[in-house]
ZATORTI-589550 format. One record per atom (N, C-alpha, C, O, CB): x, y, z. Coordinates in steps of 0.1 Angstrom, whole numbers, padded with zeros to 4 digits, always signed. Glycine has a CB too. Layout:
% residues N
XYZ...
//
This chain:
% residues 165
+0064-0149+0063+0061-0145+0049+0051-0133+0050+0041-0134+0057+0056-0156+0040+0054-0123+0043+0045-0111+0043+0032-0114+0035+0032-0122+0025+0052-0099+0036+0021-0109+0040+0008-0111+0033+0008-0104+0019+0014-0094+0017-0003-0107+0042-0001-0110+0011-0004-0103-0002-0018-0098+0000-0027-0105+0004-0003-0113-0014-0020-0085-0004-0033-0079-0003-0039-0076-0017-0032-0073-0026-0032-0066+0005-0052-0077-0017-0060-0073-0029-0069-0063-0024-0078-0065-0015-0067-0085-0036-0069-0051-0030-0077-0040-0025-0087-0036-0036-0083-0035-0048-0069-0027-0021-0099-0034-0032-0110-0031-0042-0109-0016-0046-0101-0009-0041-0124-0034-0037-0118-0012-0055-0117+0001-0061-0119+0013-0051-0116+0024-0055-0128+0002-0071-0123+0010-0039-0125+0021-0029-0112+0024-0022-0111+0034-0014-0135+0017-0019-0101+0016-0024-0089+0017-0015-0076+0019-0023-0066+0014-0019-0088+0005-0007-0077+0027-0033-0064+0029-0041-0054+0036-0033-0042+0033-0034-0068+0038-0053-0057+0046-0025-0048+0053-0017-0041+0044-0007-0029+0045-0004-0054+0065-0010-0049+0036+0000-0044+0026+0009-0034+0017+0003-0024+0013+0009-0055+0018+0016-0037+0013-0010-0027+0004-0017-0014+0011-0018-0003+0004-0016-0033+0000-0031-0014+0024-0021-0001+0031-0023+0006+0031-0009+0019+0029-0009-0004+0046-0027-0001+0033+0002+0006+0034+0015+0012+0020+0019+0022+0019+0024-0004+0039+0026+0004+0010+0016+0009-0004+0019+0022-0007+0011+0031-0013+0016-0001-0015+0016+0022-0003-0002+0034-0004-0011+0046+0004-0005+0057-0001-0005+0031+0000-0025+0043+0016-0001+0054+0024+0005+0060+0017+0017+0072+0019+0019+0049+0038+0009+0052+0010+0024+0057+0002+0036+0062-0012+0032+0065-0020+0041+0046+0001+0046+0063-0015+0019+0069-0027+0015+0060-0039+0013+0065-0050+0011+0080-0031+0024+0047-0037+0013+0038-0048+0011+0032-0049-0003+0029-0039-0009+0026-0047+0022+0030-0062-0007+0024-0064-0020+0009-0061-0019+0002-0067-0012+0026-0079-0024+0005-0051-0026-0009-0046-0026-0014-0044-0040-0011-0033-0046-0010-0033-0017-0021-0053-0045-0027-0052-0058-0040-0044-0057-0049-0047-0048-0030-0066-0065-0042-0034-0065-0054-0026-0065-0062-0029-0078-0057-0028-0089-0050-0011-0064-0075-0032-0076-0083-0035-0087-0095-0025-0087-0101-0023-0077-0088-0050-0088-0098-0020-0099-0109-0011-0100-0118-0015-0112-0113-0021-0121-0105+0004-0100-0130-0012-0111-0140-0015-0122-0141-0030-0124-0143-0035-0135-0135-0008-0135-0139-0038-0113-0141-0052-0114-0155-0055-0107-0158-0049-0097-0130-0060-0107-0162-0065-0113-0174-0070-0106-0170-0077-0093-0158-0082-0093-0182-0079-0116-0179-0078-0084-0175-0085-0071-0170-0099-0073-0160-0103-0067-0188-0085-0062-0176-0106-0082-0172-0120-0085-0158-0120-0090-0150-0129-0087-0182-0127-0095-0154-0111-0099-0140-0110-0104-0130-0107-0093-0120-0113-0092-0139-0099-0115-0134-0098-0084-0125-0095-0072-0123-0107-0064-0112-0110-0060-0131-0083-0064-0134-0114-0061-0133-0126-0053-0125-0137-0059-0117-0144-0053-0147-0132-0050-0127-0139-0072-0119-0149-0080-0104-0145-0080-0096-0154-0078-0124-0150-0094-0101-0133-0081-0087-0128-0081-0081-0130-0068-0069-0135-0067-0086-0113-0085-0088-0127-0057-0083-0130-0044-0080-0145-0041-0070-0148-0036-0092-0124-0033-0090-0153-0046-0088-0167-0044-0076-0173-0052-0068-0181-0046-0101-0175-0048-0075-0169-0064-0064-0174-0073-0051-0169-0068-0041-0177-0068-0066-0168-0087-0050-0157-0062-0037-0152-0058-0034-0155-0043-0023-0152-0038-0036-0138-0060-0043-0161-0036-0041-0163-0022-0040-0150-0014-0032-0150-0004-0029-0172-0020-0047-0140-0019-0046-0127-0013-0056-0124-0002-0067-0131-0002-0047-0116-0024-0053-0115+0007-0062-0111+0017-0070-0099+0010-0064-0089+0006-0055-0107+0030-0083-0100+0010-0091-0090+0004-0093-0078+0014-0098-0081+0026-0105-0095-0001-0090-0066+0010-0093-0054+0018-0104-0046+0011-0102-0043-0001-0080-0046+0021-0114-0043+0018-0125-0036+0012-0132-0027+0023-0131-0029+0035-0135-0046+0006-0140-0018+0018-0149-0010+0026-0164-0013+0022-0173-0007+0027-0146+0005+0026-0165-0022+0012-0178-0026+0007-0184-0037+0015-0179-0048+0015-0177-0029-0008-0194-0034+0023-0200-0044+0032-0205-0057+0025-0203-0068+0029-0211-0039+0040-0211-0055+0013-0217-0066+0006-0205-0075+0000-0206-0087+0001-0225-0061-0006-0195-0069-0005-0183-0076-0010-0176-0084+0002-0172-0095+0000-0173-0067-0017-0175-0077+0013-0170-0084+0025-0177-0096+0029-0172-0107+0031-0169-0074+0037-0191-0095+0029-0199-0106+0033-0198-0118+0022-0198-0129+0026-0214-0102+0034-0197-0114+0010-0195-0124-0001-0182-0131+0001-0181-0143-0001-0195-0117-0015-0171-0124+0005-0158-0130+0007-0159-0140+0019-0153-0150+0019-0148-0119+0010-0166-0136+0029-0168-0145+0041-0175-0158+0037-0170-0169+0040-0176-0138+0052-0186-0156+0029-0193-0168+0025-0184-0177+0016-0186-0189+0016-0206-0164+0017-0175-0171+0008-0166-0179-0001-0154-0185+0007-0146-0192+0001-0161-0170-0012-0153-0182+0020-0142-0187+0028-0129-0180+0025-0118-0186+0028-0141-0201+0025-0129-0168+0020-0117-0160+0018-0113-0152+0030-0122-0147+0038-0119-0151+0005-0100-0150+0032-0096-0141+0042-0098-0127+0037-0094-0123+0027-0081-0143+0046-0105-0119+0046-0109-0105+0042-0109-0097+0054-0111-0101+0065-0122-0105+0035-0108-0084+0052-0109-0074+0062-0118-0062+0057-0116-0057+0046-0095-0069+0067-0128-0059+0065-0135-0046+0063-0128-0035+0069-0128-0034+0081-0150-0048+0068-0121-0027+0061-0112-0017+0066-0120-0005+0072-0129+0000+0067-0103-0011+0054-0115-0002+0084-0122+0009+0091-0112+0021+0092-0100+0020+0089-0126+0005+0106-0118+0033+0095-0110+0045+0097-0113+0055+0087-0117+0052+0076-0096+0041+0097-0112+0068+0091-0114+0079+0082-0100+0084+0078-0093+0089+0087-0123+0090+0089-0097+0083+0066-0084+0088+0061-0074+0078+0060-0075+0067+0066-0080+0099+0070-0064+0081+0052-0053+0071+0050-0046+0066+0062-0043+0054+0063-0043+0078+0041-0043+0075+0071-0035+0072+0083-0043+0061+0092-0038+0051+0096-0032+0084+0092-0056+0064+0094-0064+0055+0102-0066+0042+0095-0066+0031+0102-0078+0062+0105-0068+0042+0082-0070+0029+0075-0057+0021+0075-0058+0009+0077-0075+0032+0060-0046+0027+0073-0033+0020+0073-0031+0014+0087-0026+0003+0088-0021+0030+0070-0034+0022+0098-0033+0017+0111-0042+0005+0113-0038-0005+0120-0036+0028+0121-0054+0005+0108-0064-0006+0109-0058-0019+0104-0059-0029+0110-0077-0002+0102-0053-0018+0092-0047-0030+0085-0034-0034+0093-0032-0046+0095-0043-0027+0070-0026-0025+0097-0014-0028+0104-0017-0035+0117-0011-0045+0121-0005-0016+0107-0027-0030+0124-0031-0036+0137-0036-0051+0135-0032-0060+0142-0042-0028+0144-0045-0053+0125-0051-0066+0123-0041-0076+0119-0042-0088+0123-0062-0065+0112-0031-0072+0110-0022-0082+0105-0008-0081+0111+0002-0087+0106-0021-0081+0090-0007-0073+0121+0006-0071+0128+0017-0067+0119+0028-0073+0119+0010-0084+0136+0014-0057+0111+0024-0053+0100+0034-0043+0106+0030-0034+0114+0017-0046+0088+0046-0044+0102+0056-0034+0105+0055-0023+0095+0056-0026+0083+0071-0040+0106+0053-0011+0099+0051+0000+0090+0065+0007+0089+0069+0015+0097+0040+0010+0094+0072+0004+0078+0086+0009+0076+0088+0011+0061+0088+0002+0054+0096-0001+0082+0091+0024+0057+0093+0027+0043+0106+0022+0038+0109+0024+0026+0091+0041+0041+0115+0017+0046+0129+0013+0041+0128+0003+0030+0137+0002+0022+0137+0009+0053+0118-0006+0030+0117-0016+0020+0106-0013+0010+0100-0022+0005+0114-0030+0027+0105-0001+0007+0094+0004-0001+0094-0002-0015+0104-0005-0021+0095+0019-0003+0081-0005-0020+0079-0009-0033+0074+0003-0041+0070+0013-0035+0069-0021-0034+0073+0002-0054+0068+0014-0062+0053+0016-0057+0045+0008-0058+0068+0010-0077+0050+0029-0053+0037+0032-0049+0027+0032-0060+0015+0031-0058+0036+0045-0041+0032+0033-0072+0023+0034-0084+0019+0020-0089+0007+0018-0091+0030+0041-0095+0028+0011-0090+0025-0002-0096+0028-0014-0087+0024-0025-0090+0032-0004-0109+0036-0012-0076+0040-0023-0067+0052-0030-0072+0056-0040-0066+0029-0032-0067+0059-0025-0082+0072-0031-0086+0083-0029-0077+0082-0021-0067+0075-0026-0100+0094-0036-0079+0106-0034-0070+0113-0021-0074+0113-0017-0085+0115-0046-0072+0119-0015-0064+0127-0003-0066+0142-0007-0065+0146-0014-0057+0124+0008-0056+0150-0001-0075+0164-0003-0075+0171+0011-0074+0167+0020-0081+0169-0011-0088+0181+0012-0066+0188+0024-0065+0196+0026-0078+0201+0017-0084+0198+0024-0053+0196+0039-0083+0203+0043-0095+0212+0055-0093+0209+0063-0084+0193+0045-0106+0222+0056-0101+0231+0067-0100+0224+0079-0106+0217+0078-0116+0244+0065-0107+0225+0091-0100+0218+0103-0105+0223+0108-0118+0216+0116-0125+0218+0113-0094+0236+0105-0122+0241+0110-0134+0234+0105-0146+0235+0111-0157+0256+0106-0135+0226+0094-0145+0219+0090-0157+0204+0094-0157+0196+0089-0165+0219+0075-0157+0201+0104-0148+0187+0108-0147+0184+0122-0153+0173+0127-0151+0183+0108-0132+0194+0128-0159+0192+0141-0165+0180+0140-0175+0180+0131-0184+0205+0146-0172+0171+0149-0174+0159+0149-0182+0147+0141-0177+0136+0142-0182+0163+0144-0196+0150+0132-0167+0140+0123-0161+0135+0129-0148+0125+0125-0143+0145+0109-0160+0143+0137-0142+0141+0143-0129+0144+0158-0130+0153+0162-0137+0150+0136-0118+0136+0166-0123+0139+0180-0123+0153+0183-0119+0158+0177-0110+0129+0188-0114+0159+0193-0126+0173+0196-0124+0175+0200-0109+0185+0197-0103+0177+0208-0133+0165+0207-0103+0167+0211-0089+0168+0199-0080+0175+0200-0070+0155+0221-0085+0160+0189-0083+0161+0177-0075+0174+0169-0076+0179+0164-0067+0149+0167-0078+0179+0169-0089+0193+0163-0091+0203+0171-0083+0213+0165-0078+0196+0163-0106+0202+0184-0082+0212+0192-0074+0210+0189-0059+0220+0189-0052+0210+0207-0077+0198+0188-0054+0195+0188-0040+0196+0174-0034+0199+0173-0022+0181+0193-0038+0195+0163-0041+0194+0150-0036+0204+0141-0042+0208+0142-0054+0180+0144-0037+0209+0131-0034+0219+0121-0039+0214+0107-0042+0220+0100-0050+0230+0121-0030+0203+0104-0035+0198+0090-0036+0185+0090-0045+0176+0098-0043+0195+0084-0023+0185+0081-0055+0174+0080-0064+0171+0065-0066+0180+0056-0066+0176+0087-0077+0158+0062-0068+0154+0048-0071+0145+0048-0083+0138+0057-0086+0147+0042-0059+0146+0037-0091+0137+0036-0103+0129+0023-0101+0135+0013-0096+0145+0036-0116+0117+0023-0105+0108+0011-0105+0112+0002-0116+0114+0006-0128+0093+0015-0106+0115-0011-0113+0119-0021-0123+0107-0024-0133+0110-0029-0143+0123-0033-0116+0095-0020-0129+0084-0023-0138+0079-0011-0146+0080-0012-0158+0072-0028-0130+0075-0001-0139+0070+0011-0146+0080+0022-0150+0077+0031-0157+0059+0017-0138+0092+0020-0144+0104+0029-0147+0102+0043-0141+0110+0052-0144+0106+0030-0162+0093+0045-0132+0091+0058-0126+0103+0060-0116+0108+0050-0110+0078+0059-0118+0108+0072-0115+0119+0075-0106+0114+0082-0093+0105+0090-0093+0129+0085-0114+0121+0078-0082+0117+0083-0069+0129+0088-0062+0140+0084-0064+0110+0072-0061+0127+0098-0053+0137+0103-0044+0131+0108-0031+0119+0111-0031+0146+0114-0051+0138+0109-0021+0133+0114-0008+0134+0129-0008+0143+0135-0002+0140+0108+0004+0124+0135-0014+0124+0150-0016+0118+0156-0003+0116+0150+0007+0117+0154-0028+0113+0169-0005+0107+0176+0006+0094+0170+0011+0091+0172+0022+0104+0191+0001+0088+0162+0003+0076+0155+0006+0078+0143+0016+0069+0138+0022+0068+0150-0006+0091+0139+0017+0094+0128+0025+0090+0129+0040+0086+0120+0046+0109+0125+0024+0092+0141+0045+0088+0144+0059+0073+0141+0061+0070+0135+0072+0091+0158+0063+0065+0144+0052+0050+0142+0053+0047+0127+0052+0039+0122+0060+0042+0149+0042+0054+0120+0043+0053+0105+0042+0057+0099+0055+0049+0090+0061+0061+0100+0030+0068+0102+0060+0073+0096+0073+0064+0100+0085+0061+0091+0093+0087+0101+0076+0058+0112+0085+0049+0116+0096+0036+0107+0095+0031+0103+0106+0046+0131+0095+0031+0105+0083+0019+0097+0082+0022+0083+0086+0013+0077+0093+0014+0097+0067+0033+0077+0083+0036+0063+0087+0038+0063+0102+0034+0053+0108+0049+0058+0079+0045+0072+0107+0048+0072+0122+0034+0073+0129+0032+0066+0139+0057+0084+0126+0025+0082+0125+0012+0083+0131+0004+0070+0130-0002+0066+0139+0004+0095+0125+0004+0064+0118-0003+0051+0116+0003+0041+0125-0005+0033+0131-0002+0047+0102+0016+0040+0127+0023+0031+0136+0018+0032+0150+0015+0023+0157+0038+0032+0135+0017+0045+0155+0012+0048+0168-0002+0044+0170-0006+0038+0180+0014+0063+0172-0011+0047+0160-0025+0044+0161-0027+0029+0161-0036+0024+0168-0032+0050+0149-0019+0021+0154-0020+0007+0153-0017+0000+0167-0022-0010+0170-0010+0001+0143-0009+0007+0175-0006+0002+0188-0017+0004+0199-0017-0002+0209+0007+0007+0193-0026+0014+0196-0037+0017+0205-0049+0008+0202-0051+0004+0191-0041+0032+0203-0056+0005+0213-0068-0003+0210-0078+0007+0203-0079+0018+0206-0075-0007+0224-0084+0001+0192-0093+0010+0184-0105+0002+0181-0109-0007+0188-0086+0014+0171-0112+0007+0170-0124+0001+0166-0121-0014+0162-0111-0017+0156-0130+0008+0154-0129-0023+0166-0127-0037+0162-0129-0038+0147-0139-0034+0141-0136-0047+0169-0120-0044+0140-0121-0047+0126-0130-0059+0123-0131-0068+0132-0107-0049+0119-0137-0059+0112-0144-0070+0108-0135-0078+0099-0130-0073+0089-0158-0066+0101-0133-0091+0103-0125-0099+0094-0129-0114+0095-0137-0117+0104-0110-0098+0097-0123-0121+0087-0126-0136+0086-0113-0143+0088-0112-0155+0088-0133-0140+0073
//
């Protein structure tokens, strides 16, 4: 069973990358530490943070937590993938915005929702079942794939030891 992650306000970008790789990653911001800890405990989630104080509070509370290391999205994604042995693969992507499920949709119903140039250039489109945002593998896809490939390679290398419980 795939892990559920709860990411604090410092890790919104990492939440998006985990969702792109198909993992449930709830992002909370503007929550007090106690609220974050309660949310992680209630949801059985693994807390991901860069806040040392919050990490120590999670340890004392007996929660599974990771103090995420690395500079930049690629290194942080690799840190989490290494620690939890995650497969980094965008084929099972969730909505990077809200974490909802994505369903493939026919492009003929997307007029006015997607730029006309994208409708002409691409054939595969997905819509989020929750927020209704539309996605396609446009010109940005190469950069997304390159970031994931690099994170996958970094995760296989011995790196900085993560702090976890």
